[in-house]
C-alpha positions as CSV (number, residue, x, y, z in Angstrom):
1,M,262.8,-153.5,-5.6
2,F,259.7,-151.2,-4.8
3,K,259.2,-150.7,-1.5
4,E,261.8,-147.7,-1.6
5,K,259.6,-146.1,-4.6
6,N,257.5,-143.4,-5.1
7,I,255.0,-143.8,-8.1
8,L,253.1,-141.0,-9.7
9,Y,249.6,-141.7,-11.1
10,I,247.9,-138.5,-13.5
11,V,244.1,-139.6,-13.6
12,H,240.8,-138.5,-14.8
13,S,239.4,-139.9,-12.0
14,Y,239.6,-141.9,-8.4
15,H,236.6,-144.4,-8.8
16,S,236.4,-147.7,-10.2
17,F,239.3,-149.1,-12.1
18,Q,241.2,-146.1,-11.9
19,K,241.2,-146.7,-7.8
20,D,240.2,-149.7,-7.5
21,S,244.2,-150.5,-9.8
22,I,246.1,-147.5,-8.0
23,E,245.2,-148.9,-4.3
24,A,245.8,-152.9,-5.6
25,L,249.2,-151.6,-6.0
26,A,249.4,-148.9,-3.1
27,K,251.7,-151.6,-0.9
28,E,254.1,-152.4,-3.2
29,F,255.3,-148.9,-3.3
30,K,256.7,-146.3,-0.4
31,N,254.8,-143.6,-1.5
32,V,252.0,-143.2,-3.5
33,Y,251.1,-139.4,-5.2
34,V,247.7,-139.4,-7.1
35,I,246.8,-136.1,-9.3
36,V,243.6,-136.3,-10.1
37,R,241.6,-133.8,-13.0
38,Y,238.7,-132.3,-11.6
39,K,236.0,-130.0,-13.8
40,P,235.0,-127.2,-11.3
41,I,232.5,-125.8,-13.9
42,A,230.7,-128.9,-13.1
43,E,229.5,-128.3,-9.5
44,I,227.0,-125.5,-10.8
45,S,224.7,-128.8,-11.3
46,K,224.3,-128.6,-7.8
47,Y,222.1,-125.9,-8.6
48,L,221.1,-125.8,-11.2
49,P,219.7,-128.9,-13.3
50,I,222.4,-130.1,-15.6
51,K,221.9,-133.5,-15.1
52,S,225.1,-134.2,-18.1
53,L,228.1,-132.1,-15.3
54,S,227.3,-134.2,-11.9
55,I,228.7,-137.2,-12.8
56,H,232.4,-135.1,-12.8
57,T,231.3,-133.3,-9.8
58,R,234.4,-133.7,-7.2
59,E,232.8,-136.1,-5.0
60,H,231.3,-138.4,-8.2
61,A,234.9,-137.7,-9.9
62,I,237.1,-138.3,-6.3
63,Q,236.2,-141.4,-3.7
64,E,238.3,-141.1,-1.4
65,E,236.7,-144.4,1.0
66,G,238.8,-146.4,2.7
67,K,242.4,-145.0,0.6
68,P,245.6,-146.4,2.2
69,E,247.6,-144.4,4.0
70,N,250.8,-144.1,2.0
71,V,248.2,-143.0,-1.0
72,H,248.0,-139.1,-1.3
73,L,245.5,-137.4,-3.6
74,Y,245.9,-133.8,-5.1
75,T,242.9,-132.4,-7.0
76,A,244.0,-130.1,-10.6
77,P,241.3,-128.1,-11.0
78,L,240.9,-127.5,-15.2
79,W,238.5,-124.2,-15.8
80,Y,237.6,-125.1,-19.2
81,L,234.2,-125.0,-20.9
82,P,233.4,-128.7,-22.4
83,I,233.8,-127.3,-26.4
84,N,236.4,-128.8,-29.2
85,F,237.8,-124.9,-28.9
86,F,238.8,-125.4,-25.3
87,Y,240.2,-129.0,-25.9
88,K,243.1,-127.2,-28.2
89,F,244.9,-126.5,-25.1
90,L,244.3,-128.5,-22.5
91,G,246.9,-130.9,-22.4
92,D,249.6,-127.7,-21.6
93,Y,247.3,-126.7,-19.0
94,H,246.6,-129.6,-17.3
95,F,250.3,-129.8,-17.3
96,K,250.9,-126.9,-15.6
97,V,248.4,-127.1,-13.6
98,V,250.0,-130.8,-11.9
99,D,253.8,-129.4,-12.1
100,R,252.7,-126.5,-9.8
101,I,250.8,-128.9,-7.4
102,I,254.3,-131.5,-7.6
103,K,256.6,-128.0,-7.1
104,R,254.2,-126.9,-4.0
105,E,253.7,-130.0,-2.0
106,K,257.3,-131.8,-3.4
107,I,256.4,-134.6,-4.7
108,K,259.5,-136.7,-5.9
109,F,259.0,-139.7,-8.1
110,D,260.6,-142.6,-9.8
111,L,257.8,-143.5,-11.9
112,I,254.8,-142.6,-13.7
113,H,251.6,-143.6,-14.8
114,A,249.3,-141.8,-17.1
115,H,245.1,-143.3,-17.6
116,F,244.0,-142.2,-20.9
117,T,246.2,-140.5,-23.7
118,W,244.8,-137.6,-23.8
119,T,245.3,-135.9,-21.8
120,S,246.7,-137.9,-18.4
121,G,249.2,-139.1,-21.5
122,Y,250.4,-135.4,-22.9
123,V,251.2,-134.9,-18.9
124,G,252.8,-137.8,-18.5
125,M,255.0,-137.6,-21.4
126,R,256.2,-133.9,-20.3
127,L,256.7,-135.1,-16.7
128,K,259.3,-137.3,-18.0
129,E,261.1,-134.5,-20.7
130,K,260.9,-132.0,-17.3
131,Y,262.3,-134.6,-14.9
132,N,263.9,-137.3,-16.5
133,V,261.5,-140.4,-15.0
134,P,260.2,-143.3,-17.2
135,F,256.6,-143.2,-17.6
136,V,253.2,-145.9,-18.6
137,L,251.1,-144.8,-20.6
138,N,247.4,-146.6,-19.9
139,I,244.9,-146.5,-22.9
140,H,241.6,-147.4,-22.5
141,S,238.8,-146.2,-25.1
142,S,238.3,-148.1,-27.9
143,R,236.4,-145.7,-30.3
144,T,238.9,-142.6,-29.5
145,L,242.1,-145.0,-30.7
146,E,240.6,-146.2,-33.2
147,E,239.9,-142.8,-35.0
148,E,243.7,-141.9,-33.4
149,L,244.9,-145.0,-35.3
150,K,243.0,-144.6,-38.6
151,F,243.2,-140.4,-38.3
152,K,247.1,-141.5,-37.5
153,N,246.7,-138.6,-34.5
154,K,250.0,-137.2,-34.6
155,R,249.6,-135.6,-30.9
156,A,248.4,-139.1,-29.5
157,I,251.2,-141.0,-31.5
158,S,253.9,-138.4,-30.2
159,I,252.8,-139.6,-26.8
160,W,252.7,-143.2,-27.6
161,K,256.5,-143.0,-28.7
162,S,257.5,-141.3,-25.5
163,A,255.7,-144.1,-23.1
164,D,258.6,-146.3,-21.8
165,A,255.5,-149.0,-21.9
166,I,251.4,-148.8,-23.2
167,I,249.8,-150.8,-21.3
168,R,245.9,-151.7,-23.6
169,V,243.3,-153.1,-22.0
170,N,242.1,-154.5,-24.8
171,K,243.7,-157.0,-27.3
172,E,243.0,-155.4,-30.5
173,N,245.2,-152.0,-31.6
174,I,247.9,-153.9,-30.1
175,E,249.9,-154.8,-33.3
176,E,249.0,-151.0,-34.6
177,L,249.9,-149.5,-31.1
178,K,253.5,-151.7,-31.7
179,Q,254.1,-149.5,-35.0
180,Y,254.8,-146.7,-32.8
181,N,255.6,-148.4,-29.4
182,K,257.2,-152.0,-29.0
183,E,257.1,-152.0,-25.6
184,T,253.1,-152.0,-25.6
185,Y,251.6,-154.9,-23.6
186,Y,247.7,-156.3,-23.2
187,I,246.5,-156.1,-19.5
188,P,242.8,-156.3,-18.9
189,N,241.6,-154.8,-16.3
190,G,240.4,-156.0,-13.0
191,F,237.2,-156.1,-10.5
192,N,237.6,-155.1,-6.4
193,Q,236.7,-158.7,-4.9
194,N,236.5,-156.4,-1.0
195,L,233.4,-155.2,-2.7
196,F,232.1,-156.7,-5.8
197,F,230.5,-160.5,-4.5
198,P,227.8,-162.6,-4.1
199,T,224.5,-162.1,-1.7
200,S,220.6,-162.8,-1.5
201,K,218.9,-161.6,-3.8
202,M,215.8,-160.4,-2.1
203,E,217.7,-159.2,0.6
204,A,219.5,-156.4,-2.1
205,R,215.8,-156.4,-3.3
206,K,215.0,-155.0,-0.6
207,S,217.5,-152.3,0.4
208,L,216.8,-151.0,-2.9
209,N,213.2,-150.6,-2.0
210,L,212.5,-153.3,-5.6
211,D,209.6,-155.1,-6.1
212,L,210.7,-159.0,-5.1
213,D,209.0,-160.8,-7.7
214,K,209.7,-159.0,-10.8
215,E,212.0,-160.4,-13.5
216,I,214.8,-157.7,-13.5
217,L,216.9,-156.2,-16.6
218,L,220.1,-154.0,-15.3
219,S,222.3,-151.5,-17.3
220,V,225.5,-149.4,-15.3
221,G,226.9,-146.5,-17.8
222,H,226.6,-143.3,-18.7
223,L,224.1,-142.1,-20.9
224,V,226.3,-141.1,-23.7
225,E,225.2,-142.1,-27.7
226,V,228.0,-144.5,-28.0
227,K,226.3,-147.0,-24.7
228,G,223.4,-147.9,-26.4
229,H,220.5,-147.3,-24.5
230,I,218.0,-146.4,-27.2
231,Y,218.3,-149.6,-28.4
232,L,217.8,-151.7,-24.9
233,V,214.4,-150.0,-24.2
234,H,213.3,-151.0,-28.1
235,A,214.3,-154.7,-27.2
236,V,212.2,-154.2,-23.5
237,N,209.1,-152.4,-26.3
238,E,209.4,-155.3,-27.7
239,L,209.9,-158.0,-24.7
240,I,207.1,-156.7,-22.8
241,K,204.6,-155.6,-26.2
242,K,205.4,-158.8,-28.3
243,K,206.5,-161.3,-26.0
244,G,204.2,-160.3,-23.4
245,L,207.0,-160.5,-20.7
246,T,205.1,-157.8,-18.4
247,N,206.6,-159.0,-15.2
248,L,209.9,-157.5,-16.1
249,S,211.7,-154.4,-15.2
250,L,214.6,-152.5,-16.5
251,Y,216.6,-150.4,-14.4
252,I,219.6,-147.9,-16.1
253,V,222.0,-146.5,-13.6
254,G,224.3,-143.9,-15.2
255,E,223.7,-140.5,-15.8
256,G,224.7,-138.2,-19.2
257,E,223.2,-136.1,-21.9
258,Y,221.3,-138.5,-23.8
259,R,219.3,-139.0,-20.8
260,K,216.1,-136.8,-22.5
261,S,216.3,-138.8,-25.7
262,L,216.2,-141.7,-23.0
263,E,213.0,-140.6,-21.4
264,K,211.4,-138.9,-24.1
265,K,211.5,-143.0,-26.5
266,I,210.5,-144.5,-22.9
267,K,207.3,-142.3,-22.6
268,D,206.5,-142.7,-26.1
269,F,206.3,-146.4,-26.3
270,G,204.3,-146.5,-22.6
271,L,206.8,-148.0,-20.6
272,E,207.5,-145.7,-17.4
273,E,206.0,-148.2,-15.4
274,Y,208.7,-151.2,-16.6
275,I,212.1,-149.2,-17.5
276,Y,213.5,-146.6,-15.0
277,L,216.3,-144.3,-15.1
278,V,217.7,-144.0,-11.5
279,G,220.9,-141.6,-11.6
280,K,224.0,-141.6,-11.0
281,K,225.0,-144.2,-8.6
282,F,228.3,-144.4,-6.3
283,H,231.0,-147.0,-7.4
284,Q,230.2,-148.6,-3.5
285,D,226.4,-148.4,-4.0
286,L,227.4,-150.4,-7.4
287,P,226.9,-154.7,-5.3
288,A,223.7,-154.0,-4.2
289,W,222.1,-153.3,-7.9
290,F,223.6,-156.2,-9.5
291,N,222.6,-158.7,-6.8
292,A,219.2,-157.1,-6.9
293,C,219.2,-157.8,-10.7
294,D,218.2,-161.3,-13.2
295,I,220.1,-160.2,-15.8
296,F,222.9,-157.3,-16.6
297,V,222.8,-155.5,-19.7
298,L,225.4,-153.9,-21.6
299,P,224.2,-152.9,-25.4
300,S,227.5,-150.3,-26.0
301,L,228.0,-149.9,-29.6
302,S,231.4,-149.9,-29.1
303,E,233.2,-150.9,-25.6
304,S,237.2,-151.3,-24.9
305,F,236.8,-153.8,-21.9
306,G,233.3,-153.1,-20.1
307,I,234.5,-153.4,-16.4
308,V,230.6,-153.6,-15.3
309,Q,230.1,-156.7,-16.8
310,L,233.5,-158.0,-14.8
311,E,232.0,-156.3,-11.6
312,A,228.0,-158.3,-12.7
313,L,230.1,-161.7,-13.5
314,A,231.7,-161.3,-9.8
315,C,228.1,-161.3,-8.5
316,G,227.0,-164.1,-10.1
317,K,225.2,-162.3,-12.7
318,P,225.0,-163.8,-16.8
319,V,225.8,-160.8,-18.7
320,V,224.0,-159.7,-22.7
321,A,226.1,-157.9,-24.6
322,T,226.9,-156.7,-27.6
323,L,229.9,-158.0,-30.2
324,N,232.0,-155.6,-29.4
325,S,235.6,-156.1,-29.4
326,G,235.6,-155.7,-25.2
327,S,232.6,-158.2,-24.7
328,K,233.6,-160.8,-27.3
329,Q,237.1,-160.7,-25.1
330,L,235.6,-161.2,-21.9
331,I,232.2,-162.9,-23.1
332,T,234.0,-166.0,-24.4
333,S,231.3,-168.7,-23.2
334,D,227.5,-169.2,-23.7
335,R,227.7,-170.5,-20.0
336,L,228.8,-166.6,-18.9
337,G,226.1,-164.5,-21.4
338,L,225.1,-163.9,-24.6
339,L,225.8,-161.5,-27.3
340,C,223.8,-159.8,-29.7
341,R,224.8,-157.9,-32.6
342,V,225.6,-154.1,-32.6
343,G,222.7,-151.4,-32.7
344,D,220.6,-154.7,-33.3
345,P,217.4,-154.1,-30.8
346,L,215.1,-157.2,-32.4
347,D,218.2,-159.1,-32.1
348,L,218.9,-158.0,-28.4
349,S,215.3,-158.5,-27.6
350,K,215.9,-162.4,-29.1
351,K,219.3,-162.6,-26.7
352,L,217.5,-161.6,-23.4
353,H,214.2,-163.6,-24.0
354,L,216.1,-166.5,-24.1
355,A,218.6,-165.2,-21.1
356,L,215.8,-164.6,-19.3
357,S,214.8,-168.5,-19.6
358,K,217.9,-169.8,-19.5
359,R,219.3,-172.0,-16.1
360,W,222.3,-170.1,-15.0
361,S,225.2,-171.8,-13.1
362,D,226.2,-168.6,-10.6
363,A,229.1,-170.8,-9.5
364,E,230.8,-171.8,-12.2
365,I,230.4,-167.6,-13.6
366,I,231.6,-166.2,-10.5
367,K,234.8,-168.6,-10.4
368,Y,235.3,-167.5,-14.4
369,S,235.3,-164.1,-12.5
370,Q,238.3,-164.8,-10.1
371,R,240.7,-164.4,-12.6
372,Y,240.6,-160.6,-13.0
373,T,240.8,-159.9,-9.0
374,W,242.8,-157.5,-8.9
375,S,245.3,-158.7,-6.7
376,N,246.1,-160.8,-9.6
377,I,245.8,-158.3,-12.6
378,V,248.1,-156.3,-10.5
379,K,251.3,-158.7,-10.8
380,E,251.4,-158.0,-14.1
381,F,251.8,-154.3,-14.2
382,L,254.4,-154.7,-11.7
383,S,256.2,-156.7,-14.1
384,I,256.0,-153.9,-16.4
385,Y,257.2,-151.6,-13.8
386,R,259.9,-153.5,-13.0
387,K,261.5,-153.9,-16.1
388,I,261.2,-150.7,-16.9
389,L,262.6,-149.4,-13.5
390,E,265.6,-152.1,-13.5
391,K,266.7,-150.3,-17.5
C-alpha cells in the first residue's frame, strides 16, 4: 500500500539512526522527503576554535553518502544562538522554515514522521493541523522525556496528544506516555548491517595507526556531562595506577563542550599517554574504531537506547555500560557485556578489569545483535504506518 505514497520526515540530523532508518524504509515508498534542521552558525567553528559547535556543521549534520534516489533531502537553516531565550520561539521558527520549503518545492506527502518532541515534533503537529495529514512522533532522549513527564510540560503534552502514533525507543515511560496518547508503541533503534560488521582487529588498528599490542578500550559519544566520560577517566586511572594495567589505552571518539574538563582531568592524572580524545568522526568511519577495540565502554548517566552499544555488538565487541534504562534493555546477559552502577568509577573500573580478563564469544555477540538490524526493525514501523493510513 505504500508504493504510491509519499512520506515526509522532519529530523534534527541526517546521519546515524535517523539516516539509516529512513533509508531502510525508503524502498517501501514512492517518494521520501527529508527536511533536516540545521544550525548555520556552527560553520564559524571552521574558523574559530569552538569545538562544541563543530558537531553541528553541515558536513557532520547531513551525510548524503549512499542516499537512495527516491530520498529527497532539504536543509532547514535556523539562525539562533544556543541559549534558553531563543528556544521558546524555536518551534514556530522551525515550522515557518519547513513550511516555506514545502511550498517552494511543491512537496506532497501522505504521512509525517518527526524525530524528537522539540522541535521536530512541534513542526509535525503544526503540519498535521495545516495539511490534514497524519503524524507519527519518535521520542528518543530519556533525560528530556523524564523531565517533561515529571513537570507535565504542557508544550510537550500537546505534541504527544496530537500525534496519530508515538514510537518510543525505550520500554520505560511507555505506560506514562499512554496517559496522553493510547497509540504509543515500543520500537528499539537498529543498526546498519551494511556498515557495522566484524573485520580483522589487526587490520583495523593498522588503518587507524593504533598500537597492535595494547589492550584498547573505546567509547563513542558527545563530550557532554551526561555521557559520564569523567567517570571513565577516573576508572582508567584506577586500572593503571592501582591495578597496574599499563598496557592499556582508552580512545574517546566525540566532540563537545566537556572536552576541556576531560583534558584537564587527564592531565591532572598524568594519563596523556593512555587516554586519547580523538575528536568527532563521521558515522562511516566508526566501524574501524569498533573493530580495533577489545572492549566498548558507555559510562552514561542516562541513555534512552545507546545505539553505539549495538554497533559495537554488531562488530563482535563486548560492552561495559552503566545501569541506565537503555543499557539494561540491550545488555541482557553477562555473555554480551557487564553493567556497573551509574556515576561510580570504582565499580566501572572493577567491571572493566573483569571484562579485560574474560573470554568472550564474538560469534554469540554478533548473533544476538542481528535481531536489531534495520531490515528487521523497520517492519514494525511499517505496521504502524499501515494502521494509521488505513484509518
